[in-house]
C-alpha positions as CSV (number, residue, x, y, z in Angstrom):
1,X,-68.5,54.3,-41.0
2,X,-71.6,55.9,-39.5
3,X,-71.5,59.7,-39.0
4,X,-73.2,60.8,-36.1
5,X,-75.1,64.2,-35.9
6,X,-73.6,66.7,-33.3
7,X,-76.6,66.1,-30.9
8,X,-76.0,62.3,-30.9
9,X,-72.3,62.6,-30.5
10,X,-72.8,64.9,-27.5
11,X,-75.5,62.4,-25.9
12,X,-73.1,59.8,-26.4
13,X,-70.2,61.5,-24.6
14,X,-72.2,62.4,-21.6
15,X,-71.6,61.4,-18.1
16,X,-74.4,59.3,-16.5
17,X,-75.2,61.2,-13.4
18,X,-77.2,58.4,-11.5
19,X,-74.2,56.0,-12.0
20,X,-71.7,58.9,-11.0
21,X,-73.6,59.5,-7.9
22,X,-73.9,55.8,-7.0
23,X,-70.1,55.7,-7.3
24,X,-69.6,58.9,-5.2
25,X,-71.8,57.4,-2.5
26,X,-69.7,54.2,-2.3
27,X,-66.4,56.5,-2.0
28,X,-68.1,58.4,0.8
29,X,-68.8,55.1,2.7
30,X,-65.2,54.1,2.0
31,X,-63.7,57.3,3.4
32,X,-65.9,56.5,6.6
33,X,-64.7,53.1,6.8
34,X,-61.0,54.1,6.4
35,X,-61.4,56.1,9.5
36,X,-63.3,53.7,11.5
37,X,-61.2,50.4,10.8
38,X,-58.0,51.7,12.2
39,X,-59.8,53.0,15.2
40,X,-61.4,49.7,15.9
41,X,-58.0,47.8,15.3
42,X,-56.4,50.3,17.6
43,X,-58.8,49.5,20.3
44,X,-58.4,45.7,19.9
45,X,-54.4,46.1,20.1
46,X,-54.7,48.3,23.1
47,X,-57.0,45.6,25.0
48,X,-55.0,42.4,24.1
49,X,-55.6,40.9,27.4
50,X,-59.4,41.5,27.1
51,X,-61.6,38.7,26.5
52,X,-63.0,40.6,23.5
53,X,-59.8,41.0,21.8
54,X,-60.6,38.4,18.9
55,X,-64.0,39.5,18.2
56,X,-63.0,43.2,17.9
57,X,-59.8,42.4,16.0
58,X,-62.0,40.5,13.6
59,X,-64.6,43.3,13.1
60,X,-61.6,45.8,12.5
61,X,-60.1,43.3,9.9
62,X,-63.6,43.1,8.0
63,X,-64.1,46.7,8.3
64,X,-60.7,47.2,6.7
65,X,-61.3,44.6,4.0
66,X,-64.7,46.3,3.3
67,X,-63.0,49.7,2.8
68,X,-60.6,48.5,0.4
69,X,-63.1,46.6,-1.6
70,X,-65.6,49.4,-1.6
71,X,-62.8,51.8,-2.7
72,X,-62.0,49.7,-5.6
73,X,-65.6,49.3,-6.5
74,X,-66.6,52.8,-6.1
75,X,-63.7,54.0,-8.5
76,X,-64.8,51.3,-10.9
77,X,-68.2,52.7,-10.9
78,X,-67.3,56.5,-11.3
79,X,-65.1,55.3,-14.3
80,X,-67.9,53.5,-15.8
81,X,-70.0,56.7,-15.4
82,X,-67.6,58.7,-17.2
83,X,-67.1,56.4,-19.9
84,X,-70.9,55.5,-20.4
85,X,-70.7,51.9,-19.6
86,X,-74.2,50.7,-18.6
87,X,-75.1,47.5,-16.9
């Protein structure tokens, strides 16, 4: 068993701020997409008889899927920053 000095123990337990800010940036983008995707989907369903229904609907679905994916990835990056996992 290897004993660490107190300064080594503190450095091993610190949060990596660059990774934390990267994760928070992903979460901020997620919040923006969480508001944008329902608006786009609402506009698509409001204009179902319009010729651009399918393209707008597909864009709304892609935005919603992207919001969910970035949300999970952002949470993963923040947790990795707290527990000091480097890539």
